[in-house]
N, C-alpha and C positions, 0 to 999 in steps of 0.2 A: 166257742163254748165258753170260754171264760168271759169273753166280752160280752156276750147276751145277758148272762147271769150278773153281771156288775151293773148293767143298766137298769136293771130290773129294781135295784136296791136306790137307784138316785132319788134325791130331792125333787120333785117336780114343784116349781113356783109358778105362781100365777103372774107375779110382776117380775120384771127383769131385776137382776142382781143389782144392788146399790153401788156405784161408782163414785158418789160423793157422801161425805158425813153429815152435810147441810143442805138445805135448799138453796139451788141457785136461781136466782131471778133471769129472766130472758132480756137479752139486750135490748135496749131503746135507743132511738137516735134522735135527734132535733130537740125540739122543744119539750117533747114528752120525758127525757132523759134527766130533765131538770126537776121533775115533780118529786117530792118526798115519798117515801115509801109508807103505804097505808097503815094506819095504826090497826092493832089485833082487836077486834070488836067480838070474838069468840066468847062464850061463856066460860066464867071461872070453874074450875072444878074442886073435887073434896079436898080436904086435908092428907087423905089416904094416898090420893095423885100426887100430892106435893110432896110427900116423903118418898114416894118411888122416884120422882124426878130428882130429888137430892141423892138420893142412894145411886142412882145411875153416874150422877156428875162425879160424886165422891168415887165411885169404883173406877172409873174411866180416867180420872185425873193422872193417877200414877202411871197408868197404860200409855197417855198421851206423853208424858214426860220423859219416860225412858224408852219407848218402842215406836209409836208413831204420832211424829208432831202434826200431821194433816188433819188431826181431830180436834186440833187446840181452837180453830175458829169456831167451831159447830158448838165446844164446851163452853166458849166465851159467851156465846149468844143465847144458849141454855141457862148457864149460869146467872146471866143478868135478868132472866125471868124467872127466877126460883121462888121470889116472893109473891107472884101473882101467877098461879099454873093455869094455862087455860089449854082448849083443845088443841089450837096451833102449836102450843108449847109441846104438848104431848105427842103431835105429828113429827115434831123435831126429834125428839127423844127416840121415837120408834125409828125413824131414818138413821140417827146415828146408831142404835144398837143393830139393825140390819146391817151398816156397813163393816 
């Protein structure tokens, strides 16, 4: 009885749970492995979104240093992109927050 009631209240996600705080590139072998990572050509977002990215970086920095150091890699890449926030940067932020 209790189990049936508890399963009704569970959060049903469309996507699987995030297991990594940053996007992981697929492994490439041979000559292709030496190619540089392509540049981010997505459109730049508004100042409002830029402020949102800065708030997420600021709030997760202390958490990363005291509790979970695995998100430092994601914070490093996002904080380097704070000056020019693009759609790809927002995707990284969403993945970090969902982690």
